[in-house]
BANU-804645 format. One record per residue (C-alpha): residue in three letters; residue number from 1; chain; x, y, z. Coordinates in steps of 0.2 Angstrom, whole numbers. Each point is the difference from the previous one (the first is absolute). Example, Ala and Ser with C-alpha at 12.3 -4.5 7.8 and 13.67 -1.06 7.14 Angstrom:
<atoms>
[atom "Ala"; 1; "A"; [62; -22; 39]]
[atom "Ser"; 2; "A"; [6; 17; -3]]
</atoms>
This chain:
<atoms>
[atom "Met"; 1; "A"; [-208; 54; -64]]
[atom "Lys"; 2; "A"; [12; 0; 15]]
[atom "Trp"; 3; "A"; [16; 8; -3]]
[atom "Glu"; 4; "A"; [10; -15; 3]]
[atom "Tyr"; 5; "A"; [-10; -10; -12]]
[atom "Tyr"; 6; "A"; [4; 14; -13]]
[atom "Trp"; 7; "A"; [18; -3; 2]]
[atom "Val"; 8; "A"; [-2; -19; -1]]
[atom "Gly"; 9; "A"; [-9; 2; -17]]
[atom "Leu"; 10; "A"; [14; 11; -7]]
[atom "Cys"; 11; "A"; [13; -12; 6]]
[atom "Ala"; 12; "A"; [-7; -14; -9]]
[atom "Gln"; 13; "A"; [2; 10; -16]]
[atom "Ala"; 14; "A"; [18; 4; 4]]
[atom "Leu"; 15; "A"; [3; -18; 5]]
[atom "Thr"; 16; "A"; [-7; -6; -17]]
[atom "His"; 17; "A"; [13; 11; -9]]
[atom "Phe"; 18; "A"; [14; -5; 13]]
[atom "Leu"; 19; "A"; [-4; -18; -4]]
[atom "Ala"; 20; "A"; [2; 2; -18]]
[atom "Leu"; 21; "A"; [16; 9; 3]]
[atom "Cys"; 22; "A"; [7; -13; 12]]
[atom "Asp"; 23; "A"; [-5; -14; -12]]
[atom "Ser"; 24; "A"; [8; 7; -15]]
[atom "Gly"; 25; "A"; [17; 5; 9]]
[atom "Leu"; 26; "A"; [2; -16; 8]]
[atom "Lys"; 27; "A"; [15; -4; 11]]
[atom "Val"; 28; "A"; [-8; -15; 4]]
[atom "Gly"; 29; "A"; [-2; 1; -18]]
[atom "Ser"; 30; "A"; [1; -15; -11]]
[atom "Lys"; 31; "A"; [-9; -1; -17]]
[atom "Glu"; 32; "A"; [-12; -11; 9]]
[atom "Gln"; 33; "A"; [-5; 15; 10]]
[atom "Met"; 34; "A"; [-6; 10; -15]]
[atom "Ser"; 35; "A"; [-14; -14; -1]]
[atom "Asn"; 36; "A"; [-11; 9; 13]]
[atom "Lys"; 37; "A"; [-18; 2; -5]]
[atom "Val"; 38; "A"; [-17; 0; 7]]
[atom "Asp"; 39; "A"; [-7; -16; 4]]
[atom "Phe"; 40; "A"; [17; -8; -2]]
[atom "Tyr"; 41; "A"; [-6; -15; 12]]
[atom "Lys"; 42; "A"; [-17; -2; -9]]
[atom "Ser"; 43; "A"; [5; -18; -6]]
[atom "Thr"; 44; "A"; [13; -5; 13]]
[atom "Cys"; 45; "A"; [-9; 6; 16]]
[atom "Pro"; 46; "A"; [-17; 9; -4]]
[atom "Gln"; 47; "A"; [-3; 3; 19]]
[atom "Ala"; 48; "A"; [16; 8; 3]]
[atom "Glu"; 49; "A"; [-7; 18; 2]]
[atom "Ser"; 50; "A"; [-16; -5; 9]]
[atom "Ile"; 51; "A"; [11; -10; 13]]
[atom "Val"; 52; "A"; [11; 15; 3]]
[atom "Gln"; 53; "A"; [-15; 11; 2]]
[atom "Gln"; 54; "A"; [-8; -10; 12]]
[atom "Val"; 55; "A"; [15; -1; 11]]
[atom "Val"; 56; "A"; [2; 19; -1]]
[atom "Lys"; 57; "A"; [-19; 2; 4]]
[atom "Asn"; 58; "A"; [2; -11; 15]]
[atom "Glu"; 59; "A"; [14; 10; 6]]
[atom "Phe"; 60; "A"; [-9; 17; -4]]
[atom "Ser"; 61; "A"; [-13; -5; 11]]
[atom "Arg"; 62; "A"; [11; -2; 14]]
[atom "Asp"; 63; "A"; [12; 14; -3]]
[atom "Leu"; 64; "A"; [-6; 16; -11]]
[atom "Ser"; 65; "A"; [18; 5; 0]]
[atom "Ile"; 66; "A"; [6; -14; -11]]
[atom "Thr"; 67; "A"; [-3; 11; -15]]
[atom "Ala"; 68; "A"; [14; 12; 6]]
[atom "Ala"; 69; "A"; [11; -16; 4]]
[atom "Phe"; 70; "A"; [-2; -8; -18]]
[atom "Leu"; 71; "A"; [2; 18; -9]]
[atom "Arg"; 72; "A"; [16; 1; 9]]
[atom "Met"; 73; "A"; [6; -18; -3]]
[atom "His"; 74; "A"; [-3; 2; -17]]
[atom "Phe"; 75; "A"; [8; 17; -2]]
[atom "His"; 76; "A"; [16; -5; 9]]
[atom "Asp"; 77; "A"; [2; -16; -10]]
[atom "Cys"; 78; "A"; [-2; 7; -17]]
[atom "Phe"; 79; "A"; [10; 15; 3]]
[atom "Val"; 80; "A"; [16; -9; 3]]
[atom "Arg"; 81; "A"; [2; -14; -12]]
[atom "Gly"; 82; "A"; [-16; 0; -10]]
[atom "Cys"; 83; "A"; [-17; -8; 5]]
[atom "Gly"; 84; "A"; [9; -18; 5]]
[atom "Ala"; 85; "A"; [-4; -3; 18]]
[atom "Ser"; 86; "A"; [18; 1; 5]]
[atom "Ile"; 87; "A"; [-7; 9; 16]]
[atom "Leu"; 88; "A"; [-7; -17; 6]]
[atom "Ile"; 89; "A"; [17; -9; 0]]
[atom "Asp"; 90; "A"; [6; -4; 17]]
[atom "Ser"; 91; "A"; [18; 3; 5]]
[atom "Ala"; 92; "A"; [12; -15; 1]]
[atom "Lys"; 93; "A"; [15; -3; 11]]
[atom "Lys"; 94; "A"; [11; 7; -13]]
[atom "Asn"; 95; "A"; [-11; 11; -10]]
[atom "Ser"; 96; "A"; [-11; 14; 6]]
[atom "Ser"; 97; "A"; [-16; 5; -9]]
[atom "Glu"; 98; "A"; [-10; 16; -4]]
[atom "Lys"; 99; "A"; [-10; -4; 16]]
[atom "Ile"; 100; "A"; [13; 7; 12]]
[atom "Ala"; 101; "A"; [3; 16; -9]]
[atom "Ser"; 102; "A"; [-6; 14; 11]]
[atom "Pro"; 103; "A"; [-15; 6; -11]]
[atom "Asn"; 104; "A"; [-6; -17; -1]]
[atom "Gln"; 105; "A"; [1; -4; 18]]
[atom "Thr"; 106; "A"; [-18; 6; 2]]
[atom "Val"; 107; "A"; [-8; -8; -14]]
[atom "Arg"; 108; "A"; [-14; -11; 4]]
[atom "Gly"; 109; "A"; [-12; -12; -7]]
[atom "Tyr"; 110; "A"; [12; -15; -3]]
[atom "Glu"; 111; "A"; [-10; -12; 8]]
[atom "Val"; 112; "A"; [-15; 3; -11]]
[atom "Ile"; 113; "A"; [10; -2; -15]]
[atom "Asp"; 114; "A"; [5; -17; 7]]
[atom "Lys"; 115; "A"; [-18; -4; 2]]
[atom "Ala"; 116; "A"; [-5; 4; -17]]
[atom "Lys"; 117; "A"; [16; -10; -6]]
[atom "Lys"; 118; "A"; [-4; -15; 10]]
[atom "Ser"; 119; "A"; [-19; 0; -7]]
[atom "Leu"; 120; "A"; [6; 2; -17]]
[atom "Glu"; 121; "A"; [12; -14; 2]]
[atom "Asn"; 122; "A"; [-14; -11; 6]]
[atom "Thr"; 123; "A"; [-10; 3; -16]]
[atom "Cys"; 124; "A"; [13; 2; -14]]
[atom "Ser"; 125; "A"; [18; -4; 6]]
[atom "Thr"; 126; "A"; [15; 9; -6]]
[atom "Thr"; 127; "A"; [-10; 12; -11]]
[atom "Val"; 128; "A"; [-3; 17; 7]]
[atom "Ser"; 129; "A"; [15; 11; 5]]
[atom "Cys"; 130; "A"; [2; 9; 16]]
[atom "Ala"; 131; "A"; [3; 16; -11]]
[atom "Asp"; 132; "A"; [-18; -2; -7]]
[atom "Ile"; 133; "A"; [-7; -3; 17]]
[atom "Ile"; 134; "A"; [7; 17; 7]]
[atom "Thr"; 135; "A"; [-7; 9; -15]]
[atom "Leu"; 136; "A"; [-17; -8; 1]]
[atom "Ala"; 137; "A"; [-1; 3; 18]]
[atom "Ala"; 138; "A"; [4; 18; -1]]
[atom "Arg"; 139; "A"; [-13; 2; -14]]
[atom "Asp"; 140; "A"; [-14; -10; 10]]
[atom "Ala"; 141; "A"; [5; 9; 17]]
[atom "Ile"; 142; "A"; [-3; 17; -10]]
[atom "Ala"; 143; "A"; [-17; -6; -6]]
[atom "Leu"; 144; "A"; [-5; -4; 17]]
[atom "Ala"; 145; "A"; [5; 16; 7]]
[atom "Gly"; 146; "A"; [-11; 10; -12]]
[atom "Gly"; 147; "A"; [11; 2; -16]]
[atom "Pro"; 148; "A"; [-2; -7; -16]]
[atom "Asn"; 149; "A"; [1; -19; -4]]
[atom "Tyr"; 150; "A"; [13; 3; -15]]
[atom "Thr"; 151; "A"; [7; -13; -12]]
[atom "Val"; 152; "A"; [18; -6; 2]]
[atom "Pro"; 153; "A"; [10; -12; -12]]
[atom "Thr"; 154; "A"; [7; -15; 9]]
[atom "Gly"; 155; "A"; [14; -12; -6]]
[atom "Arg"; 156; "A"; [14; 7; 11]]
[atom "Arg"; 157; "A"; [15; -11; 5]]
[atom "Asp"; 158; "A"; [7; 0; 17]]
[atom "Gly"; 159; "A"; [17; 8; 2]]
[atom "Leu"; 160; "A"; [13; -11; 8]]
[atom "Glu"; 161; "A"; [12; 14; 7]]
[atom "Ser"; 162; "A"; [-4; 11; 15]]
[atom "Asn"; 163; "A"; [13; 12; 6]]
[atom "Pro"; 164; "A"; [-2; 13; 14]]
[atom "Asp"; 165; "A"; [13; 10; -8]]
[atom "Asp"; 166; "A"; [-13; 2; -15]]
[atom "Val"; 167; "A"; [-12; 9; 10]]
[atom "Asn"; 168; "A"; [1; 18; -3]]
[atom "Leu"; 169; "A"; [-17; 8; 3]]
[atom "Pro"; 170; "A"; [-5; 18; 3]]
[atom "Gly"; 171; "A"; [-1; 3; 19]]
[atom "Pro"; 172; "A"; [-13; 10; 9]]
[atom "Gly"; 173; "A"; [13; 15; 2]]
[atom "Ile"; 174; "A"; [4; 2; -18]]
[atom "Ser"; 175; "A"; [-4; 16; -9]]
[atom "Val"; 176; "A"; [-12; 2; -13]]
[atom "Ser"; 177; "A"; [14; 2; -14]]
[atom "Gly"; 178; "A"; [10; -15; 8]]
[atom "Ala"; 179; "A"; [-16; -11; -1]]
[atom "Leu"; 180; "A"; [-3; 6; -18]]
[atom "Gln"; 181; "A"; [18; -6; -5]]
[atom "Phe"; 182; "A"; [-4; -18; 7]]
[atom "Phe"; 183; "A"; [-17; -1; -9]]
[atom "Lys"; 184; "A"; [6; 7; -17]]
[atom "Ala"; 185; "A"; [14; -13; 0]]
[atom "Lys"; 186; "A"; [-14; -12; 0]]
[atom "Gly"; 187; "A"; [-10; 8; -14]]
[atom "Ile"; 188; "A"; [-13; 8; 12]]
[atom "Asp"; 189; "A"; [-5; 18; -2]]
[atom "Leu"; 190; "A"; [-4; 13; 14]]
[atom "Asn"; 191; "A"; [-20; -3; -1]]
[atom "Glu"; 192; "A"; [4; -19; 2]]
[atom "Met"; 193; "A"; [12; 3; 13]]
[atom "Val"; 194; "A"; [-12; 10; 11]]
[atom "Thr"; 195; "A"; [-13; -13; -3]]
[atom "Leu"; 196; "A"; [10; -14; 6]]
[atom "Leu"; 197; "A"; [6; 10; 15]]
[atom "Gly"; 198; "A"; [-17; 6; 4]]
[atom "Ala"; 199; "A"; [-6; -18; 2]]
[atom "His"; 200; "A"; [10; 0; 15]]
[atom "Thr"; 201; "A"; [-15; 10; 8]]
[atom "Val"; 202; "A"; [-8; -18; 1]]
[atom "Gly"; 203; "A"; [4; -9; 15]]
[atom "Phe"; 204; "A"; [10; 6; 14]]
[atom "Ala"; 205; "A"; [18; 8; 2]]
[atom "Arg"; 206; "A"; [11; 3; 15]]
[atom "Cys"; 207; "A"; [1; 17; 6]]
[atom "Phe"; 208; "A"; [20; -1; 1]]
[atom "Phe"; 209; "A"; [-1; 1; -20]]
[atom "Phe"; 210; "A"; [-9; 16; -1]]
[atom "Ser"; 211; "A"; [0; 9; 17]]
[atom "Asn"; 212; "A"; [14; 11; -6]]
[atom "Arg"; 213; "A"; [-11; 7; -14]]
[atom "Leu"; 214; "A"; [-15; 4; 11]]
[atom "Ser"; 215; "A"; [7; 16; 6]]
[atom "Asn"; 216; "A"; [16; 11; -1]]
[atom "Phe"; 217; "A"; [3; -7; -18]]
[atom "Arg"; 218; "A"; [7; 16; -5]]
[atom "Gly"; 219; "A"; [13; 1; 15]]
[atom "Ser"; 220; "A"; [-9; 15; 8]]
</atoms>
């Protein structure tokens, strides 16, 4: 098994726990959000998951790095206001959204989510939430990259608020102890934090973010 696939598999397990924590905390969080369950769309849109899967599969065949993109989008969405797709909301003239926040300016894959949403709307209009599309897309991308095809509950509702000031994510230069404080506040332990951060080995990173740690990291 390739090393990056090992991390993808571990990340899937951590994401499953992370989703459970986000879905139970629920800033987007009405009582409706608590109705999340496996096969939520079984009667209202039985093709929902297969439609998302096909869109992701098509993109993966063109761009293998889409797994990393969806993992990042999913994490950045859930870490801020719960898994409510608030990261997808565009800024308006009088209101800025999470998209313009510094950590989100390099998030990508929005156009693939749009494709999945358009396809779903053509099949079962106003039924499947964007929050669930992001969640399913991340799961399917992980499976396509060699990780496990894990089960996720669906039935999330899309958030209506998106504020760049709410985006407070641990940056690449943060210390281990500092990062642990961020994750513990979300109910994530050390092993799960290392797993989620380790998933960053899937895909690409700009040298700017880690070159200072390649040498001279002890100041000598």
